[in-house]
C-alpha positions as a LaTeX table, in Angstrom:
\begin{tabular}{lrrr}
\hline
Residue & $x$ (\AA) & $y$ (\AA) & $z$ (\AA) \\
\hline
Met1 & 109.19 & 180.65 & 104.27 \\
Thr2 & 112.12 & 182.24 & 103.14 \\
Cys3 & 114.84 & 184.76 & 104.58 \\
Lys4 & 113.98 & 187.78 & 105.17 \\
Gly5 & 118.22 & 188.90 & 104.47 \\
Cys6 & 119.24 & 186.63 & 101.87 \\
His7 & 115.81 & 184.65 & 100.73 \\
Ser8 & 116.98 & 180.79 & 101.52 \\
Glu9 & 114.51 & 178.33 & 102.87 \\
Lys10 & 116.82 & 176.82 & 104.61 \\
Gln11 & 115.61 & 177.83 & 108.33 \\
Ser12 & 115.55 & 176.13 & 111.31 \\
Val13 & 114.09 & 176.84 & 114.53 \\
Tyr14 & 115.18 & 176.55 & 118.17 \\
Asn15 & 114.21 & 176.84 & 121.44 \\
Gly16 & 116.09 & 180.34 & 122.64 \\
Glu17 & 117.19 & 182.84 & 125.99 \\
Val18 & 117.43 & 186.31 & 125.21 \\
Ala19 & 118.16 & 188.79 & 127.99 \\
Ile20 & 117.32 & 192.10 & 126.87 \\
His21 & 118.51 & 195.48 & 128.18 \\
Phe22 & 117.57 & 199.11 & 128.08 \\
Pro23 & 119.60 & 201.54 & 126.27 \\
Gly24 & 122.43 & 204.04 & 127.46 \\
Arg25 & 123.42 & 204.64 & 130.70 \\
Glu26 & 120.10 & 205.43 & 131.64 \\
Gly27 & 119.00 & 201.90 & 131.30 \\
Leu28 & 121.46 & 200.68 & 133.94 \\
Glu29 & 118.28 & 201.26 & 136.40 \\
Lys30 & 116.36 & 199.28 & 134.45 \\
Pro31 & 114.98 & 195.96 & 134.41 \\
Ile32 & 116.51 & 193.44 & 132.40 \\
Val33 & 114.27 & 191.73 & 130.70 \\
Trp34 & 114.19 & 187.62 & 129.89 \\
Ala35 & 112.71 & 186.02 & 127.12 \\
Phe36 & 112.41 & 182.66 & 126.11 \\
Pro37 & 111.03 & 182.73 & 122.80 \\
Lys38 & 111.67 & 180.47 & 119.76 \\
Leu39 & 113.94 & 181.79 & 117.20 \\
Val40 & 114.28 & 181.15 & 113.56 \\
Val41 & 117.48 & 180.85 & 111.95 \\
Cys42 & 118.62 & 181.01 & 108.55 \\
Leu43 & 121.73 & 178.33 & 108.26 \\
Gln44 & 122.88 & 179.95 & 105.22 \\
Cys45 & 123.34 & 183.92 & 106.59 \\
Gly46 & 122.69 & 183.83 & 110.06 \\
Gly47 & 119.84 & 185.74 & 110.34 \\
Ser48 & 117.67 & 184.84 & 112.97 \\
Glu49 & 114.39 & 186.45 & 114.26 \\
Phe50 & 111.84 & 186.16 & 117.04 \\
Thr51 & 109.07 & 187.34 & 118.94 \\
Val52 & 108.82 & 189.03 & 121.95 \\
Pro53 & 105.98 & 187.26 & 124.21 \\
Glu54 & 103.41 & 189.70 & 125.29 \\
Arg55 & 104.16 & 190.17 & 128.95 \\
Glu56 & 108.01 & 190.76 & 127.81 \\
Leu57 & 106.78 & 193.05 & 125.58 \\
Gln58 & 104.83 & 194.63 & 128.53 \\
Val59 & 107.96 & 195.50 & 130.28 \\
Leu60 & 109.77 & 197.21 & 127.34 \\
Glu61 & 106.68 & 199.30 & 127.06 \\
Gln62 & 106.65 & 200.22 & 130.54 \\
Gly63 & 110.23 & 200.08 & 131.69 \\
Ala64 & 108.65 & 198.77 & 135.32 \\
Pro65 & 108.72 & 194.76 & 135.53 \\
Val66 & 104.43 & 193.32 & 135.33 \\
Glu67 & 103.05 & 189.84 & 136.81 \\
Gly68 & 104.59 & 187.06 & 135.50 \\
Ala69 & 107.58 & 188.64 & 133.46 \\
Val70 & 111.04 & 187.43 & 134.71 \\
Val71 & 113.32 & 190.01 & 135.19 \\
Phe72 & 116.67 & 191.27 & 136.70 \\
Trp73 & 116.55 & 193.85 & 138.86 \\
Pro74 & 119.78 & 195.78 & 139.02 \\
Arg75 & 120.67 & 197.29 & 142.63 \\
Ser76 & 120.70 & 200.80 & 143.32 \\
Asp77 & 119.59 & 203.23 & 146.21 \\
Ala78 & 116.60 & 203.55 & 144.02 \\
Asn79 & 115.65 & 200.44 & 144.33 \\
Pro80 & 114.93 & 198.13 & 147.00 \\
Glu81 & 116.53 & 194.94 & 148.06 \\
Pro82 & 116.50 & 192.25 & 145.30 \\
Gly83 & 116.25 & 188.46 & 146.09 \\
Lys84 & 118.58 & 185.82 & 145.84 \\
Asn85 & 120.64 & 186.75 & 142.52 \\
Gly86 & 119.18 & 189.80 & 142.00 \\
Arg87 & 116.00 & 188.07 & 140.66 \\
Lys88 & 112.86 & 188.90 & 141.76 \\
Ser89 & 108.86 & 188.77 & 140.10 \\
Val90 & 106.76 & 191.47 & 140.62 \\
Ser91 & 104.80 & 189.39 & 143.19 \\
Glu92 & 107.82 & 188.84 & 145.42 \\
Glu93 & 108.04 & 192.74 & 145.49 \\
Thr94 & 104.19 & 192.77 & 147.22 \\
Asn95 & 105.17 & 190.08 & 150.05 \\
\hline
\end{tabular}
């Protein structure tokens, strides 16, 4: 596989931790989506790519948490009080 940016074959795969934020001011009222994908990094130019896992992709599509996805829900008057450190899952909301 070659880099899409510089066409180098000098690439390596790493474990990643990515926090994905919705854009704009309205994004402040939406969940921060955590993904832990495999990252392919070009060791020549630094370009990288990854695939967002299916359930985290659903959160990005819907703009709301889905069962099993790891999200950080921002505190606001419109949202329920978050759990410890503001993290919660959909299952915590229903209990």
